Phi, psi and omega in degrees: 000322183294319178299325180295320179292324178293316179294323177297317178298317178297322179296321181290325176292327182283336185303311179298325179294315179296315179299320178294321180296318182293319181296319179299317178296318180295317185288325185259326181115191182270135185236131174225149179228142174233127177103157183279153183288348178280359175267164170303135190255133177238135179249123176260113177251119185191193180252206187300340179298324184275350178263335182305128171062023178054064184301323179300322179291322179295321177293321178295316179299317180296320187293337185253008192267326191242348183084356182281338176229168176279141180300140182246153166257121188238123178245137176244136174235109192236149178217123184304130175071007185289142173258172176295329176298317178302312184294319182298333183269002184249108180297328179294337175274311185296330181291341180289344180295343179269008189268023171083035178279150173276319181221142172236123180256121181259139177212120178248169176305118193299322187287351175299325179295336183273317186268336182214067186303311183296318179297323178295311183297316180298315181293315181298321177296318179293321178295314182299320178297317177298322177296316179295324176297329176278008176072022175252167179264118180279132173238128177266115174272114178282127180286159176276143171302150180296159181299151188301332184266005176289141185309320180291334177280318179296332176296343177285349177047047179218138177290352176247028182302318183300319181292321181299309183294319181296320180293321177298316178297318181297316182295322180297320180288324179292324175297316177301313181299321180294324182281336193240345187081010179282165177260141181260129169264132181267023186299323178298314177299323179295320180297312177302318180295312185295322176299323183288322188265347188301327179294331186249002182239026175073025181275180180299157179280339180273154185283155170280353178255148170291176183296336178285352181074009182241302183279159180284144168284187175299320177297319178295320178293327176296316179298316180300315180301316179297318179298319178294315182300324183297336182252340183284340176248150182298323178277130174277112186286146177283143182297330183271144181146180181279056182282148176298153176211153173295150181301332185285344180258144175278165180302319183294318182295314181299318180296317178298320179296315183295319178295314182298316181294330181281332187257354186294143176289160187278327187235146169070154174225142174294140183290140170277143174304125180206139180285135177289138180296149180299146177290148179231161176251021180288156177296154179298137178250179177300321177296325172298320178299316182294322179297314180295324179294320179298315184290321176297316177298321177296316179296321179294318179297319178292323174296324177296316178295322181294320180295321178297319180294322178293321181292337178276343182283116181297137179287144181284133178265124180295144179291144182299140181278143178283135178280127179279142182269000000 
């Protein structure tokens, strides 16, 4: 009987510990680490995009494969569907910024920049400031716009919907960088670009997107890992060389992905020929509201860039008039 009481008491003592551990995992997300702690340490904070195909291990494998950069220890802290606002409001996430990282890469749910531009910029600025206080370098990883046939993209009813959304996401991250001193990774724009040009530029036959048109495929995750590595080390690595690749990719496919990601433009995509969908008289839906928000945000960003260009253009000084005698 005595041993039963002891076991029961021990079980009761263990319950709070187990409950706290479960709550901590739910509150912070899933954590994985690749590489030894004696290497320069990189933290990836993001949603399911950073968990697909074990992105942390991909970055780690690339860093130790060619000798062109230093091997890294890479930890990913991921939470499905999380936005930058979600991460900024979670103390158990932000406290990790003080754990001796060299670089912290932030990635939030991409459509937040379309539907809540101000909230995205505010949360990103707060997170980047916290990372800098922890003596780490903040990097903003811009997500890729969803594939053109994804429902939220087709709701934009525009043959350049991908370019519109991608530019809004890019401008949101650039605004965060201006306010916080963070570095912007253009990996998302590179993924959109490489997906667009691969059929006509000798690229892989498989898509950079998963079947849902949102998440990255294996090719997309490899491109993301390369984009992160290019900023995680002081030396910007050249795409050609004996770099690691997943077994499912051929050497030619992997090399094409690295080159495309390195050379892709930061803004905009050329429109694919597409027939405009027929006009309807149906009431506005949530998708319509998102589409309107995207187009308004894109127009605002383009006007802002136009004003900056005009402000940088020197005004012409009129020639002095000749005095008549």
